[in-house]
PyMOL Python script that loads the backbone (N, CA, C, O; Angstrom):
from pymol import cmd

cmd.read_pdbstr("""\
ATOM      1  N   ASP A   1      -9.175   0.015  -6.573  1.00  0.00           N
ATOM      2  CA  ASP A   1      -8.931   1.104  -7.587  1.00  0.00           C
ATOM      3  C   ASP A   1      -8.955   2.585  -6.983  1.00  0.00           C
ATOM      4  O   ASP A   1      -8.732   3.619  -7.613  1.00  0.00           O
ATOM      5  N   GLN A   2      -9.305   2.455  -5.495  1.00  0.00           N
ATOM      6  CA  GLN A   2      -9.245   4.033  -5.383  1.00  0.00           C
ATOM      7  C   GLN A   2      -7.552   4.072  -4.705  1.00  0.00           C
ATOM      8  O   GLN A   2      -6.765   4.972  -4.996  1.00  0.00           O
ATOM      9  N   ILE A   3      -7.268   3.113  -3.927  1.00  0.00           N
ATOM     10  CA  ILE A   3      -5.715   3.048  -3.629  1.00  0.00           C
ATOM     11  C   ILE A   3      -4.827   3.279  -4.942  1.00  0.00           C
ATOM     12  O   ILE A   3      -3.761   3.881  -4.813  1.00  0.00           O
ATOM     13  N   ARG A   4      -5.190   2.865  -6.080  1.00  0.00           N
ATOM     14  CA  ARG A   4      -4.588   2.868  -7.359  1.00  0.00           C
ATOM     15  C   ARG A   4      -4.351   4.229  -7.916  1.00  0.00           C
ATOM     16  O   ARG A   4      -3.296   4.665  -8.376  1.00  0.00           O
ATOM     17  N   GLU A   5      -5.599   4.882  -7.790  1.00  0.00           N
ATOM     18  CA  GLU A   5      -5.928   6.213  -8.384  1.00  0.00           C
ATOM     19  C   GLU A   5      -5.050   7.131  -7.524  1.00  0.00           C
ATOM     20  O   GLU A   5      -4.360   8.048  -7.970  1.00  0.00           O
ATOM     21  N   LYS A   6      -5.165   6.754  -6.168  1.00  0.00           N
ATOM     22  CA  LYS A   6      -4.676   7.818  -5.356  1.00  0.00           C
ATOM     23  C   LYS A   6      -2.854   8.005  -5.716  1.00  0.00           C
ATOM     24  O   LYS A   6      -2.254   9.036  -6.018  1.00  0.00           O
ATOM     25  N   ILE A   7      -2.410   6.846  -5.576  1.00  0.00           N
ATOM     26  CA  ILE A   7      -1.273   6.400  -5.987  1.00  0.00           C
ATOM     27  C   ILE A   7      -0.720   7.238  -7.533  1.00  0.00           C
ATOM     28  O   ILE A   7       0.088   8.163  -7.612  1.00  0.00           O
ATOM     29  N   ASN A   8      -1.313   6.689  -8.427  1.00  0.00           N
ATOM     30  CA  ASN A   8      -0.883   7.027  -9.546  1.00  0.00           C
ATOM     31  C   ASN A   8      -0.949   8.757  -9.608  1.00  0.00           C
ATOM     32  O   ASN A   8      -0.139   9.384 -10.291  1.00  0.00           O
ATOM     33  N   LYS A   9      -2.044   9.444  -8.789  1.00  0.00           N
ATOM     34  CA  LYS A   9      -2.016  10.770  -9.156  1.00  0.00           C
ATOM     35  C   LYS A   9      -1.106  11.446  -8.242  1.00  0.00           C
ATOM     36  O   LYS A   9      -0.924  12.651  -8.415  1.00  0.00           O
ATOM     37  N   GLU A  10      -0.416  10.748  -7.145  1.00  0.00           N
ATOM     38  CA  GLU A  10       0.553  11.552  -6.273  1.00  0.00           C
ATOM     39  C   GLU A  10       2.053  11.158  -6.834  1.00  0.00           C
ATOM     40  O   GLU A  10       2.969  11.981  -6.814  1.00  0.00           O
ATOM     41  N   ILE A  11       2.211   9.830  -7.331  1.00  0.00           N
ATOM     42  CA  ILE A  11       3.541   9.394  -7.565  1.00  0.00           C
ATOM     43  C   ILE A  11       3.874   9.179  -9.077  1.00  0.00           C
ATOM     44  O   ILE A  11       4.984   9.323  -9.589  1.00  0.00           O
ATOM     45  N   ASN A  12       2.664   8.793  -9.729  1.00  0.00           N
ATOM     46  CA  ASN A  12       2.840   8.720 -11.344  1.00  0.00           C
ATOM     47  C   ASN A  12       3.910   7.573 -11.679  1.00  0.00           C
ATOM     48  O   ASN A  12       4.867   7.807 -12.417  1.00  0.00           O
ATOM     49  N   PRO A  13       3.653   6.107 -10.992  1.00  0.00           N
ATOM     50  CA  PRO A  13       4.784   5.383 -10.910  1.00  0.00           C
ATOM     51  C   PRO A  13       4.663   4.531 -12.311  1.00  0.00           C
ATOM     52  O   PRO A  13       3.562   4.467 -12.858  1.00  0.00           O
ATOM     53  N   GLU A  14       5.613   3.988 -12.787  1.00  0.00           N
ATOM     54  CA  GLU A  14       5.697   3.295 -14.225  1.00  0.00           C
ATOM     55  C   GLU A  14       4.594   2.186 -14.161  1.00  0.00           C
ATOM     56  O   GLU A  14       3.828   1.961 -15.099  1.00  0.00           O
ATOM     57  N   ASP A  15       4.583   1.498 -12.944  1.00  0.00           N
ATOM     58  CA  ASP A  15       3.740   0.330 -12.781  1.00  0.00           C
ATOM     59  C   ASP A  15       3.343  -0.184 -11.228  1.00  0.00           C
ATOM     60  O   ASP A  15       4.109  -0.269 -10.268  1.00  0.00           O
ATOM     61  N   ILE A  16       2.341  -0.405 -11.264  1.00  0.00           N
ATOM     62  CA  ILE A  16       1.790  -0.774  -9.832  1.00  0.00           C
ATOM     63  C   ILE A  16       1.106  -2.183  -9.820  1.00  0.00           C
ATOM     64  O   ILE A  16       0.719  -2.560 -10.926  1.00  0.00           O
ATOM     65  N   THR A  17       0.917  -2.911  -8.909  1.00  0.00           N
ATOM     66  CA  THR A  17       0.529  -4.259  -8.654  1.00  0.00           C
ATOM     67  C   THR A  17      -0.211  -3.998  -7.311  1.00  0.00           C
ATOM     68  O   THR A  17       0.480  -3.470  -6.439  1.00  0.00           O
ATOM     69  N   LEU A  18      -1.529  -4.286  -6.996  1.00  0.00           N
ATOM     70  CA  LEU A  18      -1.991  -4.589  -5.616  1.00  0.00           C
ATOM     71  C   LEU A  18      -2.440  -6.103  -5.378  1.00  0.00           C
ATOM     72  O   LEU A  18      -3.099  -6.621  -6.280  1.00  0.00           O
ATOM     73  N   ILE A  19      -2.190  -6.733  -4.430  1.00  0.00           N
ATOM     74  CA  ILE A  19      -2.360  -7.702  -3.882  1.00  0.00           C
ATOM     75  C   ILE A  19      -3.057  -7.849  -2.575  1.00  0.00           C
ATOM     76  O   ILE A  19      -2.600  -7.548  -1.472  1.00  0.00           O
ATOM     77  N   ASP A  20      -4.164  -8.326  -2.834  1.00  0.00           N
ATOM     78  CA  ASP A  20      -5.038  -8.612  -1.496  1.00  0.00           C
ATOM     79  C   ASP A  20      -4.759  -9.756  -0.731  1.00  0.00           C
ATOM     80  O   ASP A  20      -5.262 -10.809  -1.124  1.00  0.00           O
ATOM     81  N   ASN A  21      -3.899  -9.774   0.516  1.00  0.00           N
ATOM     82  CA  ASN A  21      -3.491 -11.066   1.312  1.00  0.00           C
ATOM     83  C   ASN A  21      -4.302 -11.122   2.270  1.00  0.00           C
ATOM     84  O   ASN A  21      -3.829 -11.624   3.289  1.00  0.00           O
ATOM     85  N   SER A  22      -5.731 -10.675   2.339  1.00  0.00           N
ATOM     86  CA  SER A  22      -6.445 -10.897   3.511  1.00  0.00           C
ATOM     87  C   SER A  22      -6.808 -12.285   3.983  1.00  0.00           C
ATOM     88  O   SER A  22      -6.844 -12.783   5.108  1.00  0.00           O
ATOM     89  N   GLN A  23      -7.058 -12.742   2.813  1.00  0.00           N
ATOM     90  CA  GLN A  23      -7.397 -14.274   3.282  1.00  0.00           C
ATOM     91  C   GLN A  23      -6.150 -14.970   3.892  1.00  0.00           C
ATOM     92  O   GLN A  23      -6.530 -16.006   4.436  1.00  0.00           O
ATOM     93  N   LEU A  24      -5.022 -14.829   3.992  1.00  0.00           N
ATOM     94  CA  LEU A  24      -3.788 -15.607   4.505  1.00  0.00           C
ATOM     95  C   LEU A  24      -3.761 -15.203   6.459  1.00  0.00           C
ATOM     96  O   LEU A  24      -3.089 -15.742   7.338  1.00  0.00           O
ATOM     97  N   HIS A  25      -4.639 -14.226   6.545  1.00  0.00           N
ATOM     98  CA  HIS A  25      -4.739 -13.769   7.994  1.00  0.00           C
ATOM     99  C   HIS A  25      -5.965 -14.021   8.695  1.00  0.00           C
ATOM    100  O   HIS A  25      -6.168 -13.640   9.848  1.00  0.00           O
ATOM    101  N   ARG A  26      -7.069 -14.895   7.745  1.00  0.00           N
ATOM    102  CA  ARG A  26      -8.378 -15.004   8.647  1.00  0.00           C
ATOM    103  C   ARG A  26      -8.478 -15.864   9.823  1.00  0.00           C
ATOM    104  O   ARG A  26      -9.524 -15.913  10.469  1.00  0.00           O
ATOM    105  N   LYS A  27      -7.287 -16.648  10.180  1.00  0.00           N
ATOM    106  CA  LYS A  27      -7.162 -17.079  11.651  1.00  0.00           C
ATOM    107  C   LYS A  27      -6.795 -16.486  12.563  1.00  0.00           C
ATOM    108  O   LYS A  27      -7.008 -16.941  13.686  1.00  0.00           O
ATOM    109  N   HIS A  28      -6.151 -15.330  12.400  1.00  0.00           N
ATOM    110  CA  HIS A  28      -5.545 -14.515  13.217  1.00  0.00           C
ATOM    111  C   HIS A  28      -6.581 -13.847  14.361  1.00  0.00           C
ATOM    112  O   HIS A  28      -7.647 -13.403  13.936  1.00  0.00           O
ATOM    113  N   LYS A  29      -6.318 -13.770  15.698  1.00  0.00           N
ATOM    114  CA  LYS A  29      -7.131 -13.038  16.534  1.00  0.00           C
ATOM    115  C   LYS A  29      -7.812 -11.780  16.367  1.00  0.00           C
ATOM    116  O   LYS A  29      -8.912 -11.495  16.840  1.00  0.00           O
ATOM    117  N   SER A  30      -7.088 -11.066  15.670  1.00  0.00           N
ATOM    118  CA  SER A  30      -7.709  -9.540  15.418  1.00  0.00           C
ATOM    119  C   SER A  30      -8.063  -9.465  14.104  1.00  0.00           C
ATOM    120  O   SER A  30      -8.302  -8.381  13.573  1.00  0.00           O
ATOM    121  N   PHE A  31      -8.133 -10.718  13.405  1.00  0.00           N
ATOM    122  CA  PHE A  31      -8.870 -10.485  11.836  1.00  0.00           C
ATOM    123  C   PHE A  31     -10.147  -9.854  11.937  1.00  0.00           C
ATOM    124  O   PHE A  31     -11.072 -10.115  12.706  1.00  0.00           O
ATOM    125  N   ASP A  32     -10.044  -8.824  10.881  1.00  0.00           N
ATOM    126  CA  ASP A  32     -11.415  -8.057  10.914  1.00  0.00           C
ATOM    127  C   ASP A  32     -11.774  -8.145   9.219  1.00  0.00           C
ATOM    128  O   ASP A  32     -10.910  -7.639   8.502  1.00  0.00           O
ATOM    129  N   PRO A  33     -12.878  -8.695   8.577  1.00  0.00           N
ATOM    130  CA  PRO A  33     -13.286  -8.784   7.480  1.00  0.00           C
ATOM    131  C   PRO A  33     -13.270  -7.525   6.763  1.00  0.00           C
ATOM    132  O   PRO A  33     -12.940  -7.461   5.579  1.00  0.00           O
ATOM    133  N   GLN A  34     -13.642  -6.457   7.498  1.00  0.00           N
ATOM    134  CA  GLN A  34     -13.682  -5.270   6.691  1.00  0.00           C
ATOM    135  C   GLN A  34     -12.569  -4.215   6.695  1.00  0.00           C
ATOM    136  O   GLN A  34     -12.632  -3.031   6.363  1.00  0.00           O
ATOM    137  N   ARG A  35     -11.406  -5.026   7.209  1.00  0.00           N
ATOM    138  CA  ARG A  35      -9.816  -4.176   6.749  1.00  0.00           C
ATOM    139  C   ARG A  35      -8.848  -5.176   6.241  1.00  0.00           C
ATOM    140  O   ARG A  35      -8.461  -6.143   6.897  1.00  0.00           O
ATOM    141  N   PHE A  36      -8.530  -4.927   5.197  1.00  0.00           N
ATOM    142  CA  PHE A  36      -7.693  -5.583   4.399  1.00  0.00           C
ATOM    143  C   PHE A  36      -6.176  -5.594   4.499  1.00  0.00           C
ATOM    144  O   PHE A  36      -5.669  -4.537   4.875  1.00  0.00           O
ATOM    145  N   HIS A  37      -5.521  -6.419   4.277  1.00  0.00           N
ATOM    146  CA  HIS A  37      -3.982  -6.936   4.215  1.00  0.00           C
ATOM    147  C   HIS A  37      -3.575  -6.780   2.734  1.00  0.00           C
ATOM    148  O   HIS A  37      -3.776  -7.628   1.865  1.00  0.00           O
ATOM    149  N   ILE A  38      -2.946  -5.519   2.553  1.00  0.00           N
ATOM    150  CA  ILE A  38      -2.682  -5.317   1.073  1.00  0.00           C
ATOM    151  C   ILE A  38      -1.095  -5.460   0.863  1.00  0.00           C
ATOM    152  O   ILE A  38      -0.381  -5.253   1.844  1.00  0.00           O
ATOM    153  N   LYS A  39      -0.575  -5.764  -0.225  1.00  0.00           N
ATOM    154  CA  LYS A  39       0.797  -5.884  -0.767  1.00  0.00           C
ATOM    155  C   LYS A  39       0.684  -4.982  -2.016  1.00  0.00           C
ATOM    156  O   LYS A  39      -0.100  -5.110  -2.956  1.00  0.00           O
ATOM    157  N   ILE A  40       1.515  -4.158  -1.849  1.00  0.00           N
ATOM    158  CA  ILE A  40       1.763  -3.094  -3.173  1.00  0.00           C
ATOM    159  C   ILE A  40       2.943  -3.329  -3.769  1.00  0.00           C
ATOM    160  O   ILE A  40       3.971  -3.093  -3.134  1.00  0.00           O
ATOM    161  N   ILE A  41       2.998  -3.747  -4.864  1.00  0.00           N
ATOM    162  CA  ILE A  41       4.302  -3.754  -5.836  1.00  0.00           C
ATOM    163  C   ILE A  41       4.574  -2.539  -6.687  1.00  0.00           C
ATOM    164  O   ILE A  41       3.974  -2.474  -7.760  1.00  0.00           O
ATOM    165  N   ILE A  42       5.340  -1.636  -6.374  1.00  0.00           N
ATOM    166  CA  ILE A  42       5.168  -0.124  -7.205  1.00  0.00           C
ATOM    167  C   ILE A  42       6.960  -0.194  -7.908  1.00  0.00           C
ATOM    168  O   ILE A  42       8.043  -0.338  -7.340  1.00  0.00           O
ATOM    169  N   LYS A  43       6.691  -0.065  -8.948  1.00  0.00           N
ATOM    170  CA  LYS A  43       7.773   0.488  -9.980  1.00  0.00           C
ATOM    171  C   LYS A  43       7.849   2.095  -9.974  1.00  0.00           C
ATOM    172  O   LYS A  43       6.964   2.786 -10.479  1.00  0.00           O
ATOM    173  N   SER A  44       8.799   2.529  -9.456  1.00  0.00           N
ATOM    174  CA  SER A  44       8.844   3.993  -9.344  1.00  0.00           C
ATOM    175  C   SER A  44      10.303   4.339  -9.318  1.00  0.00           C
ATOM    176  O   SER A  44      11.107   3.806  -8.553  1.00  0.00           O
ATOM    177  N   GLN A  45      10.678   5.524 -10.448  1.00  0.00           N
ATOM    178  CA  GLN A  45      12.096   5.800 -10.023  1.00  0.00           C
ATOM    179  C   GLN A  45      11.942   6.856  -9.046  1.00  0.00           C
ATOM    180  O   GLN A  45      12.769   6.862  -8.134  1.00  0.00           O
ATOM    181  N   LYS A  46      11.072   7.723  -9.054  1.00  0.00           N
ATOM    182  CA  LYS A  46      11.025   8.744  -7.910  1.00  0.00           C
ATOM    183  C   LYS A  46      11.113   8.022  -6.598  1.00  0.00           C
ATOM    184  O   LYS A  46      11.791   8.565  -5.726  1.00  0.00           O
ATOM    185  N   LEU A  47      10.469   6.760  -6.298  1.00  0.00           N
ATOM    186  CA  LEU A  47      10.598   6.493  -5.083  1.00  0.00           C
ATOM    187  C   LEU A  47      11.940   5.560  -4.783  1.00  0.00           C
ATOM    188  O   LEU A  47      12.348   5.258  -3.662  1.00  0.00           O
ATOM    189  N   LYS A  48      12.426   5.243  -5.834  1.00  0.00           N
ATOM    190  CA  LYS A  48      13.451   4.574  -5.700  1.00  0.00           C
ATOM    191  C   LYS A  48      15.071   5.584  -5.383  1.00  0.00           C
ATOM    192  O   LYS A  48      16.202   5.343  -4.962  1.00  0.00           O
ATOM    193  N   ASN A  49      14.220   6.898  -5.940  1.00  0.00           N
ATOM    194  CA  ASN A  49      15.533   7.649  -5.640  1.00  0.00           C
ATOM    195  C   ASN A  49      15.411   8.187  -4.471  1.00  0.00           C
ATOM    196  O   ASN A  49      16.188   9.104  -4.207  1.00  0.00           O
ATOM    197  N   MET A  50      14.460   7.790  -3.507  1.00  0.00           N
ATOM    198  CA  MET A  50      14.231   8.232  -2.024  1.00  0.00           C
ATOM    199  C   MET A  50      14.970   7.088  -1.201  1.00  0.00           C
ATOM    200  O   MET A  50      15.144   5.959  -1.659  1.00  0.00           O
ATOM    201  N   ASP A  51      15.385   7.493   0.053  1.00  0.00           N
ATOM    202  CA  ASP A  51      15.796   6.256   1.017  1.00  0.00           C
ATOM    203  C   ASP A  51      14.270   5.329   1.281  1.00  0.00           C
ATOM    204  O   ASP A  51      13.131   5.697   0.994  1.00  0.00           O
ATOM    205  N   LYS A  52      14.692   4.065   1.902  1.00  0.00           N
ATOM    206  CA  LYS A  52      13.768   3.483   1.809  1.00  0.00           C
ATOM    207  C   LYS A  52      12.464   3.873   3.174  1.00  0.00           C
ATOM    208  O   LYS A  52      11.305   3.464   3.100  1.00  0.00           O
ATOM    209  N   VAL A  53      12.763   4.345   3.819  1.00  0.00           N
ATOM    210  CA  VAL A  53      12.008   4.900   5.038  1.00  0.00           C
ATOM    211  C   VAL A  53      11.050   6.016   4.287  1.00  0.00           C
ATOM    212  O   VAL A  53       9.828   5.879   4.319  1.00  0.00           O
ATOM    213  N   THR A  54      11.617   7.032   3.668  1.00  0.00           N
ATOM    214  CA  THR A  54      11.067   8.040   3.068  1.00  0.00           C
ATOM    215  C   THR A  54       9.974   7.943   2.262  1.00  0.00           C
ATOM    216  O   THR A  54       8.906   8.548   2.355  1.00  0.00           O
ATOM    217  N   ALA A  55      10.453   6.836   1.171  1.00  0.00           N
ATOM    218  CA  ALA A  55       9.605   6.300   0.460  1.00  0.00           C
ATOM    219  C   ALA A  55       8.249   5.513   1.067  1.00  0.00           C
ATOM    220  O   ALA A  55       7.103   5.720   0.670  1.00  0.00           O
ATOM    221  N   HIS A  56       8.543   4.794   1.862  1.00  0.00           N
ATOM    222  CA  HIS A  56       7.156   4.264   2.478  1.00  0.00           C
ATOM    223  C   HIS A  56       6.454   5.396   3.257  1.00  0.00           C
ATOM    224  O   HIS A  56       5.227   5.384   3.364  1.00  0.00           O
ATOM    225  N   LYS A  57       7.175   6.335   3.781  1.00  0.00           N
ATOM    226  CA  LYS A  57       6.403   7.656   4.784  1.00  0.00           C
ATOM    227  C   LYS A  57       5.533   8.208   3.403  1.00  0.00           C
ATOM    228  O   LYS A  57       4.347   8.449   3.630  1.00  0.00           O
ATOM    229  N   GLU A  58       5.946   8.401   2.185  1.00  0.00           N
ATOM    230  CA  GLU A  58       5.320   8.933   1.266  1.00  0.00           C
ATOM    231  C   GLU A  58       4.116   8.206   0.836  1.00  0.00           C
ATOM    232  O   GLU A  58       3.073   8.814   0.596  1.00  0.00           O
ATOM    233  N   ILE A  59       4.218   6.921   0.728  1.00  0.00           N
ATOM    234  CA  ILE A  59       2.960   6.120   0.354  1.00  0.00           C
ATOM    235  C   ILE A  59       1.829   5.750   1.594  1.00  0.00           C
ATOM    236  O   ILE A  59       0.721   5.240   1.423  1.00  0.00           O
ATOM    237  N   PHE A  60       2.274   6.048   2.524  1.00  0.00           N
ATOM    238  CA  PHE A  60       1.897   6.025   3.931  1.00  0.00           C
ATOM    239  C   PHE A  60       0.910   7.426   4.135  1.00  0.00           C
ATOM    240  O   PHE A  60      -0.154   7.437   4.754  1.00  0.00           O
ATOM    241  N   SER A  61       1.506   8.521   3.494  1.00  0.00           N
ATOM    242  CA  SER A  61       0.700   9.760   3.952  1.00  0.00           C
ATOM    243  C   SER A  61      -0.451   9.800   2.499  1.00  0.00           C
ATOM    244  O   SER A  61      -1.563  10.322   2.580  1.00  0.00           O
ATOM    245  N   ILE A  62      -0.021   9.275   1.474  1.00  0.00           N
ATOM    246  CA  ILE A  62      -0.991   9.143   0.361  1.00  0.00           C
ATOM    247  C   ILE A  62      -2.041   8.575   0.697  1.00  0.00           C
ATOM    248  O   ILE A  62      -3.101   9.144   0.436  1.00  0.00           O
ATOM    249  N   LEU A  63      -2.053   7.304   1.368  1.00  0.00           N
ATOM    250  CA  LEU A  63      -2.909   6.344   1.970  1.00  0.00           C
ATOM    251  C   LEU A  63      -3.353   6.489   3.352  1.00  0.00           C
ATOM    252  O   LEU A  63      -3.857   5.450   3.777  1.00  0.00           O
ATOM    253  N   LYS A  64      -3.318   7.609   4.320  1.00  0.00           N
ATOM    254  CA  LYS A  64      -3.622   8.111   5.520  1.00  0.00           C
ATOM    255  C   LYS A  64      -5.290   7.830   5.605  1.00  0.00           C
ATOM    256  O   LYS A  64      -5.741   7.259   6.597  1.00  0.00           O
ATOM    257  N   GLU A  65      -5.846   8.103   4.916  1.00  0.00           N
ATOM    258  CA  GLU A  65      -7.465   7.883   5.004  1.00  0.00           C
ATOM    259  C   GLU A  65      -7.767   6.227   5.196  1.00  0.00           C
ATOM    260  O   GLU A  65      -8.304   5.664   6.149  1.00  0.00           O
ATOM    261  N   GLU A  66      -7.243   5.673   3.984  1.00  0.00           N
ATOM    262  CA  GLU A  66      -7.386   4.352   3.872  1.00  0.00           C
ATOM    263  C   GLU A  66      -6.791   3.235   4.949  1.00  0.00           C
ATOM    264  O   GLU A  66      -7.337   2.175   5.253  1.00  0.00           O
ATOM    265  N   MET A  67      -5.512   3.757   5.452  1.00  0.00           N
ATOM    266  CA  MET A  67      -4.945   3.028   6.744  1.00  0.00           C
ATOM    267  C   MET A  67      -5.738   3.078   7.961  1.00  0.00           C
ATOM    268  O   MET A  67      -5.650   2.244   8.863  1.00  0.00           O
ATOM    269  N   ASN A  68      -6.600   4.193   7.958  1.00  0.00           N
ATOM    270  CA  ASN A  68      -7.440   4.487   9.319  1.00  0.00           C
ATOM    271  C   ASN A  68      -8.632   3.552   9.103  1.00  0.00           C
ATOM    272  O   ASN A  68      -9.318   3.081  10.010  1.00  0.00           O
ATOM    273  N   ASN A  69      -8.760   3.385   8.069  1.00  0.00           N
ATOM    274  CA  ASN A  69     -10.524   3.044   7.700  1.00  0.00           C
ATOM    275  C   ASN A  69     -10.556   1.609   7.127  1.00  0.00           C
ATOM    276  O   ASN A  69     -11.355   0.767   7.537  1.00  0.00           O
ATOM    277  N   LYS A  70      -9.633   1.373   6.146  1.00  0.00           N
ATOM    278  CA  LYS A  70      -9.834   0.100   5.517  1.00  0.00           C
ATOM    279  C   LYS A  70      -8.665  -0.943   5.515  1.00  0.00           C
ATOM    280  O   LYS A  70      -8.896  -2.151   5.469  1.00  0.00           O
ATOM    281  N   ILE A  71      -7.486  -0.458   5.565  1.00  0.00           N
ATOM    282  CA  ILE A  71      -6.071  -1.123   5.609  1.00  0.00           C
ATOM    283  C   ILE A  71      -5.755  -1.661   6.996  1.00  0.00           C
ATOM    284  O   ILE A  71      -5.743  -0.887   7.953  1.00  0.00           O
ATOM    285  N   HIS A  72      -5.516  -2.869   7.132  1.00  0.00           N
ATOM    286  CA  HIS A  72      -5.178  -3.284   8.493  1.00  0.00           C
ATOM    287  C   HIS A  72      -3.416  -3.382   8.240  1.00  0.00           C
ATOM    288  O   HIS A  72      -2.679  -2.716   8.968  1.00  0.00           O
ATOM    289  N   ALA A  73      -3.025  -3.989   7.492  1.00  0.00           N
ATOM    290  CA  ALA A  73      -1.460  -3.830   6.953  1.00  0.00           C
ATOM    291  C   ALA A  73      -1.135  -3.845   5.758  1.00  0.00           C
ATOM    292  O   ALA A  73      -1.723  -4.499   4.897  1.00  0.00           O
ATOM    293  N   LEU A  74      -0.278  -3.212   5.595  1.00  0.00           N
ATOM    294  CA  LEU A  74       0.395  -2.658   4.404  1.00  0.00           C
ATOM    295  C   LEU A  74       1.717  -3.102   4.006  1.00  0.00           C
ATOM    296  O   LEU A  74       2.656  -2.581   4.608  1.00  0.00           O
ATOM    297  N   GLU A  75       1.982  -3.978   3.095  1.00  0.00           N
ATOM    298  CA  GLU A  75       3.484  -4.285   2.570  1.00  0.00           C
ATOM    299  C   GLU A  75       3.505  -3.731   1.412  1.00  0.00           C
ATOM    300  O   GLU A  75       2.571  -3.616   0.619  1.00  0.00           O
ATOM    301  N   ILE A  76       4.942  -3.267   1.276  1.00  0.00           N
ATOM    302  CA  ILE A  76       5.228  -2.370   0.373  1.00  0.00           C
ATOM    303  C   ILE A  76       6.578  -2.810  -0.476  1.00  0.00           C
ATOM    304  O   ILE A  76       7.668  -2.539   0.028  1.00  0.00           O
ATOM    305  N   GLU A  77       6.536  -3.380  -1.559  1.00  0.00           N
ATOM    306  CA  GLU A  77       7.955  -3.565  -2.274  1.00  0.00           C
ATOM    307  C   GLU A  77       8.257  -2.375  -3.534  1.00  0.00           C
ATOM    308  O   GLU A  77       7.579  -2.531  -4.550  1.00  0.00           O
ATOM    309  N   ILE A  78       8.923  -1.575  -3.524  1.00  0.00           N
ATOM    310  CA  ILE A  78       9.784  -0.836  -4.343  1.00  0.00           C
ATOM    311  C   ILE A  78      10.410  -1.449  -5.213  1.00  0.00           C
ATOM    312  O   ILE A  78      11.392  -2.051  -4.781  1.00  0.00           O
ATOM    313  N   ILE A  79      10.180  -1.545  -6.511  1.00  0.00           N
ATOM    314  CA  ILE A  79      11.099  -2.013  -7.726  1.00  0.00           C
ATOM    315  C   ILE A  79      11.651  -1.061  -8.565  1.00  0.00           C
ATOM    316  O   ILE A  79      12.363  -1.407  -9.507  1.00  0.00           O
TER     317      ILE A  79
END
""", "prot")
cmd.dss("prot")
cmd.show_as("cartoon", "prot")
cmd.util.cbc("prot")
cmd.orient("prot")
């Protein structure tokens, strides 16, 4: 919910879906149950108007704290 709130506040997307894919990585050597593998599907005209690298940097910037502490991997799909 914290991730959703931050993205909504900064980007105000038309729609956002968060999927926790952590269970798919349980057998990996570096798996840490305290850190998540998240997929974000975000519908945002603002992000669509940016080039892909800039849009991804925008999201990573918004989630900087979470990336350092809670998220191991982040997959971003902009629609």
